[in-house]
Residue, then its C-alpha position, 0 to 999 in steps of 0.5 A: m520456482r518462479p520469482g514472486i512479487d506481491f500485487n496489492c491494492d487499497l480497498g474498502e474506500g467505497v469508491g471502487d469495484d472491490a469485488s472485481i479487483l480482488p481476483f487479481i491481487s494478492s494483498a489488500s490494504i483496507a481503509c479504516g474509516f478515517h479517510a474513507g470507508s465505514p465499520e460495515l464496509m470494513r467488515k464486508t471488505v475483510n470478508l471478501c478478502g477471506e473469500h478470495g484468499v487475499a492477505i489483509g492489511a490496515h490502511p490508517s490515514f489522517a482524519d481527513r475524509e473531506n480530502f480523501g486523506r491526501t492533504a498534508q497535516s502537521i501532527s506530533p509523533g504522539d498523535a501519529y502513534a495514537l492515530t495509527l494504533y487506533q485504526i490498526g485495532a479497529l480493522d484487526a477486530f473485524v479480521r479476528a471476528a472473521g477468523l482471519r489474521l492481519n498481515h500488514v499495515k500501510p499508511h494512506g495518502a499524505f500520512y504515507n508520504q510524510a512518514a516516508r521522509d519524516r523520521e520522527l513520524a516514521d518512528a511513531v508509525a513503526s512503534a504503533v505497528r510493533d506495539h499492536d503486533p510485532g509480527l505485522i509487516l510494515f509497508g512503506l515507500a521503497g527506500s524511504v525512512l519509513t522502511d528504515a524505521g521499521t527495520a530499526l524496530g525489528l519489524q518485517v518490512v516491504h518496500e513498495a512501488f507503484a504501478e500507475r504513479r510517476y516518480e521524481a528523480d529522488a525516488t519520491l512520488t510525483p505530487r498529485n497536484r501535477a497533471d502528469a502524476s498518474i499513468e493513465h494507460s495500463a500498457q504504460a503502467a505494465m511497462q513501468v512494472i516490468a522494468l522494475l521487476r526485471d531491472g530494479a530501476i524506474t524512469a523518473r518523470t524527468g527522464e533519469l533512471i533510478p534504482l528502486r527496490a520493489d517487494s510489492i506493486c501497488l495499484h490504487g483502487d479508487r481509479p474508475d478503471a482499477a478492475r481493468f488495470a488489475r486484470e491487465l497488470r496481473t497478466a503482464i506480471e505473470n507473462a514476464g515470469f513472476e508469480v503473484r503472491a503475498p508476503e508471508r509473516l515470519r512470526 
């Protein structure tokens, strides 16, 4: 059997061509209405995932539609817990109504990045996931305190890396306020992904070679060329000898 890797994309945000992306991915994290999306779009995206056999995850965010959830916020652990649990429950209602099963939870944008380095925030997110359903998988930035928090609570965790984002020397994502934060050419993104899969390492923006675990590769679905990126990255992953498949819940 070929080694497997999850290929995930953030969907249901109302800005991309989700239907054209879905044939090439194995997991989708669906916006829960706080940074993008709507109840009707959540329902439609869940149903599309079901048609394509794509594993479904909740993509909770700060309440920040004005900035697409990408602005840092000061938030208490209690508020972070409630925010996460509320959005998981909303998405899971549509999943259950469709006769499907929620597979994972992955915070969005600034919420994701802050939870990757703030242990109290990470504990709040992980606790909300566990309290909704301890069988859910928690997605977090590879090697971050969010994956540590999930492991400490007994959750199944997935260490996530990004196909078309650049990294700093400390294995954090390059801030989006830098012009070079994203990789704009699919061939370069494919090179980064294949290096991760084959060597377990990535070249930082400043040139350092850093080890990085990758259980799942993420592509941002809000980029205008996301469908083409998805197709070309899927081809590159498979040509490198890997099978694209979603992580399976262990319980």
